[in-house]
C-alpha positions in Angstrom: 147.3 37.2 190.9 143.4 37.1 190.6 141.6 40.2 190.5 140.0 41.6 193.5 136.7 43.1 191.6 135.9 40.0 189.2 137.6 37.0 191.0 139.6 36.9 187.7 136.4 36.2 185.5 136.5 39.8 183.5 133.1 40.7 184.2 131.9 42.8 187.3 128.0 43.7 188.2 126.9 47.2 188.6 123.9 49.2 188.4 124.1 48.4 184.8 124.3 45.0 185.3 127.5 43.1 184.3 129.9 45.0 182.5 133.4 44.5 182.0 136.2 44.6 184.7 138.8 47.0 184.3 141.1 44.2 184.5 140.4 42.5 181.2 140.1 46.4 179.7 143.4 47.1 181.3 144.8 43.8 179.3 143.2 44.5 176.0 144.4 47.9 176.1 148.6 46.2 176.7 147.5 43.6 174.0 146.7 46.1 171.4 149.7 48.5 172.0 151.8 45.4 172.3 150.3 44.6 168.4 150.7 48.4 167.2 154.6 47.9 166.6 154.9 51.3 167.8 159.0 52.2 168.0 160.4 52.2 171.3 161.5 55.9 170.6 157.7 57.0 169.8 156.4 54.9 172.9 155.6 57.9 175.2 154.8 60.4 171.8 151.3 62.4 173.1 150.0 65.3 172.1 150.5 67.1 174.9 154.3 66.3 175.6 154.8 67.8 172.0 156.7 71.0 171.9 155.5 73.5 170.1 157.0 77.0 169.5 156.0 80.2 167.5 154.7 78.5 163.7 151.6 79.0 163.1 151.6 75.9 160.2 153.5 73.5 162.8 150.4 74.4 165.7 147.8 73.7 163.1 149.0 71.0 162.0 148.3 69.8 166.2 145.5 71.5 166.7 143.9 69.2 163.2 145.7 66.1 165.2 144.2 66.9 168.1 140.0 67.1 166.9 141.1 64.3 164.7 141.9 61.8 167.9 139.2 63.4 169.7 136.9 62.5 166.9 138.4 58.9 166.1 136.6 56.6 164.8 133.9 59.6 163.4 136.1 60.7 161.3 135.9 61.1 157.4 139.2 61.9 156.8 142.8 60.5 157.7 145.9 62.8 158.1 149.0 63.4 155.8 151.5 65.5 157.4 154.4 66.7 154.7 157.6 68.5 155.9 161.3 68.3 156.1 163.2 65.4 158.4 163.3 65.8 162.0 160.1 68.4 162.8 158.0 66.4 164.5 155.6 64.6 161.9 155.8 61.2 163.2 155.7 62.2 166.7 152.4 63.7 166.0 151.2 60.6 164.4 152.4 58.4 166.9 150.5 60.6 169.4 146.9 60.1 167.6 147.5 56.1 167.0 148.5 55.4 170.8 145.5 58.1 171.7 143.0 55.7 169.0 144.5 52.4 171.1 144.5 53.9 175.0 141.2 55.6 174.9 138.8 53.8 172.2 141.2 50.7 172.2 141.4 50.9 168.6 143.3 48.1 166.5 146.3 50.3 165.8 149.2 49.8 163.4 152.4 51.6 162.2 154.7 50.9 159.9 157.9 52.6 158.6 157.1 52.2 154.7 160.7 50.5 153.6 160.1 48.1 156.4 156.5 47.1 155.7 157.9 46.9 151.8 161.0 44.9 153.3 159.0 42.3 155.4 156.3 41.8 152.6 159.2 41.2 149.9 160.6 38.6 153.0 157.4 36.4 152.0 159.2 35.4 148.6 161.8 33.6 150.0 160.7 30.2 150.1 162.5 29.7 154.0 160.4 32.0 155.9 157.2 30.4 156.2 155.0 33.4 156.6 152.3 34.2 153.3 151.7 37.6 151.7 148.3 38.1 153.2 149.4 37.3 156.2 151.2 40.9 156.1 148.8 42.6 154.4 145.6 41.9 156.1 146.8 43.6 159.5 147.8 46.6 157.5 144.5 46.8 155.0 142.1 46.1 157.7 143.8 48.1 161.2 141.1 50.9 162.7 144.1 53.1 162.0 146.9 52.6 160.4 150.2 54.7 160.3 152.4 54.7 157.3 155.6 56.7 157.8 157.9 58.5 155.4 156.0 57.6 152.5 157.9 57.8 149.2 161.7 57.3 150.9 161.2 53.8 149.4 163.1 53.5 145.5 160.0 54.0 143.4 159.6 51.1 141.1 156.5 49.2 139.7 156.2 46.6 142.0 156.7 49.0 145.3 153.5 51.5 143.2 151.9 48.2 142.9 152.1 46.9 146.3 151.3 50.6 148.2 148.2 50.9 145.6 146.9 47.5 147.1 146.9 49.1 150.4 146.3 52.3 150.5 143.2 51.7 147.5 141.8 48.7 150.1 141.5 51.1 152.5 140.6 53.9 150.5 137.6 51.6 149.4 136.8 50.6 152.8 136.7 53.9 154.4 139.6 53.2 157.0 141.4 56.0 158.0 145.0 56.2 157.5 147.9 58.9 159.1 150.7 59.3 156.0 154.1 61.2 157.3 156.3 62.4 154.4 159.3 64.6 153.5 158.3 65.0 149.9 156.3 68.0 149.0 153.3 68.8 146.7 155.4 70.0 143.4 154.5 69.8 139.8 154.7 66.7 138.5 158.0 67.4 136.5 160.0 67.4 139.4 161.3 64.7 140.5 161.3 65.3 143.9 157.6 65.7 143.9 155.5 63.3 146.1 153.0 62.5 142.8 156.6 61.1 141.2 157.5 59.7 144.5 154.5 57.4 144.6 152.8 57.8 141.9 149.2 59.6 140.1 146.8 57.2 141.8 148.5 56.8 145.2 148.6 60.6 145.0 144.8 61.2 144.1 143.8 58.6 146.7 145.7 60.7 149.4 143.9 64.1 148.7 140.7 62.5 149.1 141.0 60.2 151.8 143.0 62.5 154.3 143.7 66.3 155.1 147.0 67.2 153.6 149.3 69.4 156.1 152.1 70.8 154.9 154.2 72.9 157.1 158.3 73.4 158.3 160.6 74.1 161.5 163.3 73.3 163.3 164.9 70.1 163.0 164.0 68.6 166.9 167.3 66.2 166.2 169.6 68.8 165.8 169.1 70.2 169.3 171.4 70.9 171.9 171.3 69.6 175.0 169.1 70.8 177.7 167.6 73.2 174.6 164.2 74.5 174.6 161.1 76.1 172.4 163.3 79.2 171.4 166.2 76.7 170.2 164.0 75.3 167.9 162.7 78.9 166.6 165.9 79.7 166.2 167.1 76.9 163.9 163.6 77.2 162.1 164.5 80.8 161.2 168.1 79.5 160.3 166.7 77.1 157.6 163.9 79.4 156.5 166.3 80.5 153.1 167.2 77.0 152.9 165.6 74.5 150.8 162.4 73.2 153.0 163.0 69.3 152.2 166.6 67.9 151.0 167.4 67.6 147.5 167.6 63.4 146.9 167.5 63.2 142.5 170.7 62.5 141.5 172.4 65.4 139.2 171.9 64.0 135.7 167.9 63.9 135.9 168.2 67.4 137.8 170.4 68.7 135.2 167.7 67.5 132.2 164.4 68.9 134.1 166.3 72.7 134.3 167.2 72.1 130.9 163.6 71.5 129.7 163.6 67.6 129.5 161.9 67.2 132.2 158.3 66.5 130.3 159.9 63.2 129.0 161.5 62.1 132.3 157.9 60.6 133.1 157.1 58.5 130.4 161.0 57.7 130.2 160.8 56.1 133.8 157.6 53.8 132.6 159.6 52.7 129.9 162.4 51.4 131.6 160.3 49.6 134.2 158.1 48.2 131.4 161.0 46.6 129.9 162.9 45.7 133.1 159.4 44.0 134.0 159.8 42.2 131.0 163.0 40.5 131.9 162.1 39.8 135.7 158.9 37.4 133.7 161.5 35.9 131.0 163.8 35.0 134.2 162.6 31.6 136.1 164.7 32.2 139.7 161.8 35.4 139.9 159.6 34.7 142.9 156.2 35.3 142.2 153.7 36.6 144.2 150.0 36.8 143.6 150.1 40.5 142.1 152.8 40.6 139.7 156.9 39.5 140.7 158.4 40.9 143.6 160.1 44.0 143.2 164.5 44.8 143.5 164.0 48.1 144.9 
């Protein structure tokens, strides 16, 4: 049905001359939201409906997110939210993304890192008629990008190269990015540290291009029905004495670290990656991409 104000032209005449009609602006916002790839579970996330409880670092993270959303696009840095699963990192990231789209009509984009890498890998299949840059270009050029669960993908040379290309491009172009991750900034000999999971280059970029905020809290997914903020505070208190993040490294690797062999782990991992890469290069069945070879993990 045609708009009564602009008769479907998308323009209306006001005191300051011709300007865009609200119907056109609404259609643009709807299109941008549809293209942002926000998962249905998070489609109604806002900063205001985030459930808070007495938790200073969580309050600080939400305050910083609120300031970022209000200032966007005039923001010097993005955000990097670090903490265990279930404490609301993705909710905060999506809330900021939605606000940027709804209020500033930004070209926003959400990707779980594992899903992004899966989609990129699919372009190496000759049956799939999607070019790699058709996937990468929107990711690298989005006004605001959310990369959820950074470091969850099994580390490999291809994973690091691909993610470095994305992060470094956005870093050079000064495009703000919001990262969430379950991996802490531990010492680099710890195989569960963020630096080991994402690589030294990305780790360095993160600290320059983002305000890094690490926090803990109660797991929202563990809440029983009809529970509230006080229950989250109780969950948080119960978990305080446990490891803040889940252990992911297998026993043998942890045993080597604890026995003092951790200093050689990174070099050994790099050597194994180089060997595997040489094998792949010699395999004519391997699918090529402009920056290297398609990874298997």
